[in-house]
VEXDREN-2710 file (C-alpha; in Angstrom, 1 decimal):
% VEXDREN-2710
k/r/px/py/pz
1/MET/-57.3/14.9/-4.9
2/GLY/-59.7/13.5/-8.1
3/GLN/-60.9/10.0/-8.2
4/GLN/-59.8/7.0/-6.2
5/GLU/-58.1/4.8/-9.0
6/LYS/-59.2/0.7/-8.7
7/VAL/-56.4/-1.3/-7.8
8/SER/-56.7/-4.8/-9.4
9/THR/-54.5/-7.9/-9.6
10/SER/-55.0/-10.9/-11.2
11/LEU/-52.2/-13.2/-9.7
12/ALA/-52.8/-15.2/-6.4
13/GLY/-50.7/-14.6/-3.3
14/ALA/-49.5/-18.2/-3.5
15/VAL/-47.4/-16.9/-6.9
16/SER/-45.3/-15.3/-5.0
17/GLU/-44.7/-17.4/-2.1
18/GLY/-43.9/-20.4/-4.6
19/ILE/-41.4/-17.8/-6.6
20/SER/-39.5/-16.3/-3.0
21/ALA/-39.5/-19.6/-2.0
22/SER/-37.6/-20.5/-5.2
23/LEU/-35.6/-17.4/-4.8
24/ALA/-34.8/-18.4/-1.0
25/PRO/-31.2/-20.3/-2.3
26/VAL/-30.4/-17.4/-4.3
27/ASP/-31.2/-15.0/-1.9
28/ALA/-29.0/-16.7/0.5
29/GLU/-26.0/-16.7/-1.7
30/LEU/-26.1/-13.0/-3.0
31/ALA/-25.8/-12.3/0.7
32/ARG/-22.9/-14.4/0.9
33/ARG/-20.8/-13.7/-1.5
34/TYR/-21.6/-10.1/-1.7
35/PRO/-22.0/-9.0/1.2
36/GLY/-21.0/-5.3/0.4
37/ASP/-18.3/-3.0/1.3
38/PRO/-16.7/-3.8/5.0
39/GLY/-17.0/-0.1/5.9
40/THR/-14.0/-0.3/7.6
41/ARG/-11.1/2.7/7.0
42/GLN/-8.9/1.5/3.8
43/PRO/-5.4/2.7/4.1
44/VAL/-4.4/4.6/1.0
45/HIS/-0.9/3.1/0.6
46/THR/1.0/0.4/1.9
47/VAL/4.9/0.5/2.7
48/TYR/7.6/-2.2/2.5
49/VAL/9.7/-3.0/5.3
50/PRO/12.2/-6.1/5.1
51/GLY/12.5/-7.8/8.0
52/ASP/15.7/-7.2/8.9
53/ALA/15.8/-3.5/8.3
54/PHE/12.3/-3.1/10.6
55/ASP/13.0/-2.0/13.9
56/ALA/10.7/0.3/16.6
57/GLY/11.5/3.5/14.6
58/THR/10.7/2.7/11.0
59/VAL/7.4/4.5/10.9
60/ARG/8.6/7.9/12.5
61/SER/11.9/7.0/10.6
62/TRP/9.6/7.2/7.5
63/GLY/7.7/10.3/8.1
64/ASP/11.5/12.4/9.4
65/GLN/13.0/10.9/6.2
66/ALA/10.1/12.8/3.8
67/LEU/9.9/16.1/5.6
68/ALA/13.8/16.1/5.1
69/GLN/12.8/16.0/1.3
70/LEU/10.3/18.1/1.2
71/ASP/12.5/20.8/3.3
72/GLU/15.5/19.8/0.5
73/HIS/13.9/19.4/-2.4
74/ALA/10.3/21.5/-2.3
75/PRO/10.4/23.8/1.3
76/ASP/7.5/25.6/0.4
77/ALA/3.7/25.2/-1.4
78/ALA/4.7/27.2/-4.3
79/SER/8.0/25.2/-5.3
80/PHE/5.9/21.8/-4.5
81/ALA/2.5/23.0/-6.6
82/ALA/5.2/23.7/-9.1
83/VAL/6.7/20.5/-9.8
84/LEU/3.1/18.1/-9.3
85/GLY/1.3/21.2/-11.5
86/LEU/-1.3/22.2/-8.7
87/SER/-3.5/24.8/-8.7
88/ASP/-3.3/28.1/-7.0
89/GLU/-5.9/27.0/-4.8
90/LEU/-4.8/23.5/-3.6
91/ALA/-0.5/24.5/-3.3
92/GLU/-1.0/25.5/-0.1
93/PRO/-3.9/23.3/1.3
94/VAL/-2.2/20.3/0.0
95/TYR/1.1/20.9/1.0
96/SER/0.1/21.8/4.5
97/ARG/-1.6/18.4/5.0
98/VAL/1.1/16.3/3.5
99/ARG/3.6/17.8/6.5
100/ALA/0.7/17.8/9.0
101/LYS/0.0/14.0/7.7
102/LEU/4.0/13.3/7.8
103/GLU/4.4/15.0/11.2
104/ARG/1.1/12.8/12.6
105/GLU/0.5/10.2/10.7
106/PRO/3.4/9.0/8.3
107/VAL/2.7/5.7/7.4
108/GLU/-0.8/4.3/7.4
109/ASP/0.3/0.6/6.5
110/LEU/3.1/-1.2/7.0
111/ARG/4.4/-4.9/5.3
112/VAL/7.0/-6.4/7.7
113/ASP/8.6/-8.0/4.3
114/PHE/10.0/-11.9/4.7
115/GLU/9.3/-12.7/1.0
116/ASP/11.4/-10.9/-1.9
117/GLY/12.5/-8.0/0.2
118/TYR/14.3/-10.3/2.6
119/ARG/17.7/-11.9/2.4
120/PRO/18.4/-14.0/5.9
121/ALA/21.7/-15.7/6.8
122/SER/20.4/-18.8/8.1
123/SER/16.9/-20.4/8.8
124/ALA/17.3/-19.8/12.6
125/ASP/18.1/-15.9/11.7
126/GLU/14.6/-15.9/10.0
127/ASP/12.7/-17.3/13.3
128/GLU/14.8/-14.3/15.3
129/THR/13.1/-12.1/12.9
130/ALA/9.5/-12.7/12.9
131/ALA/9.6/-12.8/16.5
132/ARG/11.2/-9.4/17.0
133/ALA/9.2/-8.1/14.3
134/ALA/5.9/-9.5/16.8
135/ARG/7.2/-8.2/19.8
136/VAL/8.2/-4.2/18.1
137/ILE/4.5/-4.4/16.4
138/ALA/3.0/-5.7/19.6
139/ASP/4.4/-2.5/21.8
140/ALA/3.8/0.2/19.1
141/TYR/0.4/-0.7/19.5
142/LYS/0.5/-0.4/23.0
143/ASN/2.1/2.6/23.4
144/GLY/0.6/4.8/20.4
145/THR/3.0/4.6/18.1
146/ALA/2.3/2.3/15.4
147/ALA/0.4/2.5/12.3
148/PRO/-2.9/1.9/11.9
149/TYR/-2.6/-1.2/10.0
150/MET/0.4/-3.7/10.4
151/GLY/1.3/-6.9/9.6
152/ILE/4.1/-9.0/7.4
153/ARG/4.6/-10.5/3.8
154/MET/5.2/-14.2/4.3
155/LYS/6.8/-16.4/2.1
156/CYS/4.2/-17.9/-0.8
157/MET/2.5/-21.3/-0.8
158/GLU/4.7/-22.7/-3.4
159/GLU/7.0/-26.5/-2.4
160/ALA/10.3/-24.8/-2.6
161/VAL/9.5/-22.6/0.5
162/ARG/6.3/-23.4/2.7
163/ASP/7.6/-24.6/5.0
164/ARG/9.4/-21.9/5.6
165/GLY/6.4/-19.4/5.3
166/ILE/4.1/-21.3/7.7
167/ARG/7.0/-21.1/10.5
168/THR/7.6/-17.5/9.8
169/LEU/3.2/-16.9/10.0
170/ASP/3.2/-18.9/13.2
171/ILE/6.4/-17.5/15.0
172/PHE/4.7/-13.9/14.2
173/LEU/1.0/-15.0/14.6
174/THR/2.6/-16.6/18.1
175/GLY/4.6/-13.9/19.6
176/LEU/1.7/-11.5/19.1
177/MET/-0.5/-13.6/21.1
178/GLU/2.1/-14.1/24.2
179/HIS/2.5/-10.2/24.4
180/GLY/-1.2/-9.5/24.7
181/GLY/-3.6/-10.9/21.5
182/LEU/-3.5/-9.9/18.3
183/PRO/-4.2/-6.0/17.6
184/ASP/-6.7/-4.6/15.5
185/GLY/-4.7/-3.8/12.7
186/LEU/-3.2/-6.8/11.7
187/VAL/-3.2/-7.2/7.9
188/LEU/-0.9/-10.6/6.6
189/THR/-0.3/-10.6/2.9
190/LEU/0.1/-13.9/0.8
191/PRO/2.1/-13.5/-2.0
192/LYS/2.3/-15.6/-5.5
193/VAL/-0.8/-17.4/-5.5
194/THR/-1.4/-19.4/-8.7
195/TYR/-4.1/-21.7/-7.9
196/PRO/-7.4/-21.7/-5.4
197/GLU/-5.8/-24.4/-3.3
198/GLN/-3.0/-22.6/-2.2
199/VAL/-5.7/-19.6/-0.6
200/THR/-7.6/-23.0/0.7
201/ALA/-4.5/-23.7/2.4
202/MET/-4.0/-19.9/3.6
203/VAL/-7.2/-21.1/5.7
204/ARG/-6.9/-24.2/6.9
205/LEU/-3.6/-22.8/8.1
206/LEU/-5.3/-19.6/10.5
207/GLU/-8.6/-21.8/11.1
208/ALA/-5.7/-24.3/13.1
209/PHE/-3.7/-21.4/14.7
210/GLU/-7.5/-20.1/15.6
211/LYS/-8.3/-23.6/16.9
212/GLN/-5.1/-23.6/19.4
213/HIS/-5.6/-20.0/20.6
214/GLY/-9.2/-20.3/21.5
215/LEU/-9.6/-17.3/19.0
216/ASP/-13.4/-16.5/17.4
217/ALA/-13.4/-18.4/13.9
218/GLY/-12.6/-15.9/10.9
219/ARG/-10.5/-13.7/13.4
220/LEU/-7.3/-13.5/11.0
221/GLY/-8.1/-12.8/7.3
222/PHE/-5.8/-12.5/4.7
223/GLU/-5.1/-10.3/1.6
224/ILE/-3.7/-12.4/-1.7
225/GLN/-1.3/-10.8/-3.8
226/ILE/-2.2/-11.1/-7.7
227/GLU/1.5/-11.7/-9.3
228/THR/1.3/-14.4/-11.8
229/SER/-0.5/-14.7/-14.7
230/GLN/-2.3/-17.4/-13.9
231/SER/-4.0/-15.6/-10.8
232/ILE/-5.6/-14.0/-13.4
233/LEU/-6.8/-16.7/-16.1
234/ALA/-6.5/-20.2/-15.2
235/ALA/-6.2/-23.0/-17.4
236/ASP/-9.7/-24.1/-17.9
237/GLY/-10.3/-20.4/-18.6
238/THR/-11.9/-19.1/-16.3
239/ALA/-11.0/-16.1/-13.7
240/ALA/-9.1/-17.8/-10.8
241/VAL/-9.1/-14.5/-9.1
242/ALA/-12.7/-14.8/-8.5
243/ARG/-12.2/-18.4/-7.3
244/MET/-9.7/-16.8/-5.2
245/ILE/-11.8/-14.9/-3.5
246/ASP/-14.6/-17.4/-3.2
247/ALA/-11.8/-20.4/-1.6
248/ALA/-10.9/-17.6/1.1
249/GLU/-14.3/-18.3/3.0
250/GLY/-14.7/-14.8/3.7
251/ARG/-11.5/-14.3/5.2
252/ALA/-9.9/-12.0/2.1
253/THR/-9.3/-9.0/2.8
254/GLY/-7.8/-7.4/-0.1
255/LEU/-6.2/-8.2/-3.7
256/HIS/-2.9/-6.5/-3.8
257/TYR/-1.2/-6.1/-7.6
258/GLY/2.6/-7.0/-8.0
259/THR/3.3/-5.0/-10.7
260/PHE/7.0/-6.6/-11.2
261/ASP/6.4/-10.5/-10.8
262/TYR/3.1/-10.1/-13.0
263/SER/4.7/-8.0/-15.7
264/ALA/7.8/-10.3/-16.0
265/CYS/6.1/-13.4/-15.6
266/LEU/3.8/-12.1/-18.7
267/GLY/7.3/-11.7/-20.3
268/VAL/7.0/-7.7/-20.3
269/SER/10.8/-6.0/-20.8
270/ALA/12.2/-4.5/-17.5
271/ALA/11.8/-1.1/-18.8
272/TYR/8.0/-1.4/-19.7
273/GLN/7.3/-2.5/-16.2
274/ALA/4.9/-0.1/-14.6
275/SER/0.8/0.1/-13.3
276/ASP/0.3/2.0/-16.3
277/HIS/1.4/-0.7/-18.9
278/PRO/-1.8/-2.4/-20.6
279/ALA/-1.0/-5.8/-18.8
280/ALA/-1.5/-4.4/-15.4
281/ASP/-4.6/-2.1/-16.5
282/HIS/-5.9/-5.6/-17.4
283/ALA/-5.0/-7.7/-14.8
284/LYS/-6.5/-4.5/-12.3
285/ALA/-9.3/-4.6/-14.7
286/VAL/-10.4/-8.7/-13.5
287/MET/-9.0/-8.0/-10.0
288/GLN/-11.9/-5.2/-9.6
289/VAL/-14.7/-7.2/-11.5
290/ALA/-14.0/-10.5/-9.6
291/ALA/-13.9/-8.2/-6.3
292/ALA/-17.0/-5.8/-7.0
293/GLY/-19.7/-6.3/-4.2
294/THR/-17.6/-9.0/-2.2
295/GLY/-15.8/-6.8/0.4
296/VAL/-12.6/-7.3/-1.1
297/ARG/-10.4/-4.3/-1.7
298/VAL/-7.9/-4.0/-4.3
299/SER/-5.2/-2.3/-4.4
300/ASP/-2.7/-0.7/-6.9
301/GLY/1.2/-1.6/-7.4
302/SER/4.1/0.1/-6.9
303/THR/7.0/2.2/-9.0
304/ASN/10.4/1.1/-8.5
305/VAL/11.7/4.7/-9.8
306/LEU/12.7/6.0/-6.6
307/PRO/13.1/9.6/-5.6
308/VAL/16.9/10.1/-4.7
309/GLY/19.6/11.9/-6.3
310/SER/20.1/15.6/-7.3
311/THR/16.9/17.9/-7.3
312/ALA/16.3/17.2/-10.4
313/LYS/16.1/13.3/-10.4
314/VAL/13.8/14.0/-7.3
315/HIS/11.2/16.1/-9.0
316/ASP/10.8/13.3/-11.9
317/ALA/10.7/10.5/-10.0
318/TRP/8.0/12.7/-7.8
319/ARG/5.9/13.4/-11.0
320/LEU/5.8/10.0/-11.9
321/HIS/4.8/8.8/-8.9
322/TYR/2.2/11.6/-8.8
323/GLY/0.5/10.9/-12.0
324/LEU/0.2/7.1/-11.4
325/THR/-1.6/7.8/-8.3
326/ARG/-3.7/10.0/-9.5
327/ARG/-4.4/8.0/-12.8
328/ALA/-4.9/4.7/-10.0
329/LEU/-7.6/6.8/-8.2
330/ALA/-9.5/7.8/-10.9
331/ARG/-9.8/4.1/-11.7
332/ALA/-11.1/3.5/-8.3
333/TYR/-7.6/1.9/-6.6
334/TYR/-7.4/3.7/-3.2
335/GLN/-4.7/2.4/-2.3
336/GLY/-1.7/1.2/-3.4
337/TRP/2.4/0.2/-2.4
338/ASP/4.9/2.7/-1.7
339/MET/8.4/1.5/-1.8
340/HIS/10.8/4.4/-0.2
341/PRO/10.3/6.9/2.3
342/GLY/10.5/10.0/-0.4
343/HIS/7.4/8.1/-2.6
344/ILE/4.9/9.3/0.8
345/PRO/5.2/13.4/-0.1
346/THR/3.9/12.3/-3.2
347/ARG/0.9/9.9/-2.4
348/TYR/-0.5/11.9/0.1
349/ALA/-0.3/15.2/-2.3
350/ALA/-2.2/13.2/-4.9
351/VAL/-4.8/11.5/-2.6
352/PHE/-5.5/14.8/-0.8
353/ALA/-5.7/16.9/-4.0
354/PHE/-7.8/14.1/-5.7
355/TYR/-10.3/14.7/-2.9
356/ARG/-9.7/18.1/-2.0
357/GLU/-10.8/18.5/-6.0
358/GLY/-14.1/16.9/-5.7
359/PHE/-14.9/18.0/-3.0
360/GLU/-17.3/21.2/-3.1
361/GLN/-19.2/19.2/-6.0
362/ALA/-19.4/15.6/-4.0
363/ALA/-20.9/17.5/-1.3
364/ALA/-23.2/20.0/-2.8
365/ARG/-24.3/16.9/-5.2
366/LEU/-25.3/14.3/-2.5
367/ALA/-26.6/17.4/-0.1
368/ALA/-28.9/18.1/-3.0
369/TYR/-29.8/14.3/-3.3
370/ALA/-30.7/13.6/0.6
371/SER/-33.0/17.1/0.7
372/GLN/-34.8/15.9/-2.7
373/SER/-34.0/18.9/-4.4
374/THR/-33.9/19.6/-8.7
375/GLY/-30.4/20.2/-9.4
376/ASP/-28.3/19.9/-12.7
377/ILE/-27.5/16.5/-12.0
378/ALA/-30.2/13.5/-11.0
379/ASP/-28.3/10.8/-9.4
380/GLU/-29.4/8.0/-8.6
381/PRO/-29.2/6.0/-4.9
382/ALA/-26.6/4.2/-5.9
383/THR/-24.7/7.5/-7.0
384/ALA/-25.4/8.6/-3.9
385/LYS/-23.8/5.9/-2.1
386/ALA/-20.6/6.5/-4.6
387/LEU/-20.9/10.7/-3.0
388/ALA/-20.8/9.4/0.3
389/GLY/-17.8/7.3/0.1
390/TYR/-15.6/9.5/-1.8
391/LEU/-16.3/11.6/1.4
392/LEU/-15.8/9.5/3.9
393/ARG/-12.2/8.3/2.2
394/GLY/-11.1/12.0/2.2
395/LEU/-12.2/12.3/5.8
396/ASP/-10.4/8.9/6.4
397/CYS/-6.8/10.0/5.3
398/GLY/-7.1/13.7/6.5
399/ALA/-8.1/15.3/3.4
400/LEU/-11.2/16.3/4.1
401/ASP/-12.0/18.1/7.6
402/ASN/-15.4/16.6/9.6
403/GLY/-16.4/20.7/10.0
404/GLU/-16.0/21.3/5.8
405/VAL/-17.9/18.5/5.3
406/ALA/-20.5/19.1/7.5
407/ARG/-20.9/22.8/6.8
408/ARG/-21.4/21.7/2.8
409/ALA/-22.9/19.0/2.5
410/GLY/-25.3/19.0/5.9
411/LEU/-24.6/15.9/6.7
412/THR/-22.7/14.1/9.3
413/ARG/-20.6/11.2/9.6
414/ALA/-23.3/8.6/10.7
415/ASP/-25.1/10.2/7.8
416/LEU/-22.6/9.7/5.1
417/GLU/-21.9/5.7/6.3
418/GLY/-25.5/5.8/6.2
419/TYR/-25.2/6.3/2.6
420/ALA/-22.3/4.6/1.5
421/ALA/-23.6/0.9/3.4
422/PRO/-27.1/0.5/2.8
423/ARG/-28.5/-2.5/3.5
424/ARG/-29.2/-4.8/-0.1
425/GLY/-31.8/-3.9/-1.4
426/ASP/-32.4/-0.2/0.7
427/LEU/-30.6/2.4/-1.4
428/THR/-33.0/5.4/-0.3
429/VAL/-31.7/6.1/3.1
430/THR/-32.0/9.6/4.2
431/ALA/-30.3/12.1/7.0
432/GLY/-30.1/11.0/10.1
433/GLN/-31.5/7.8/9.6
END
């Protein structure tokens, strides 16, 4: 063993204790503001359905329409792969998984839209539509036909529509309570937020509802939709979106980028309004940095180019949507908005290809890290966290199977979750812990 080293110190224990005491408020603030990812499933997309078009058959209808599009425009793996440029190795696994997904779980997250996509005949009509949405969603969760996540997008907190938005939300939430309570997959979206005070108003509104119904404080969360320049850069030059997250008091679950409203706000011509425009990249980068570590997730926007018409036009729209989705995934935007049933085959194709392409390497690297073996890449704990998160997202959406991940990485789902969500200051958790 050799000679034992003499260990000496110069500082009294009181120095360390004093430093710890002085940093205690910072420790508490870090824990409050940056709790890390919640560790729950994040849907790969959100589907818009206008309130007057939503009914009990909507989720299944989207799946059936998507399958019919595949049958008509890409009836086998080879033809679908040729459109999207998938490799021979990926063609059959991706195509078969896409079809299985459309049959089993065509929509992961659905928002009944009471904002831009909804034009009621009267205020009474919107009342009735909100009540019906609550009943249909409650029934869907009871009978097992619901998407994993469902909810509404209300009108915004601006003066012209504020009272109407509050009333619609009240009717919807009250209806859910009357039909058995709030489902676990409930999601609410607040659009066109420009000031943190509007987020605070939403918090007060949800607090009042919880108190009225005896619900646990904080039971209701909501997404903040980023659709205005003021939500990115405030008049005083600060990042307003960061202040919005703080104003949500722990209730914000997501930041959703609104491609077309935000682009129009900046004066981008209609022909150039897209999720890969430089203005969009800037907004989403600010959102991403503001949300990092807070547990608030970022979602990309959508494309308004619909896969309809001739086979050539459908294929062009599919290629565009597939490319935008792959681009977003590479930039760590793991969720987006889909506007048409024809978008979901390419949504799932892009997501499945993304995870299957990187599966072998990610599993091998995490296995090497877990066994502390040497390889051609020296991964750090933070990278192990990212690798585990990548595999978990692949499992959640159906791109990967538990069995193949376990065989290749030698890790259970519980092991992956341990790596993906370590305690602050502890990024050295090992398999089985």
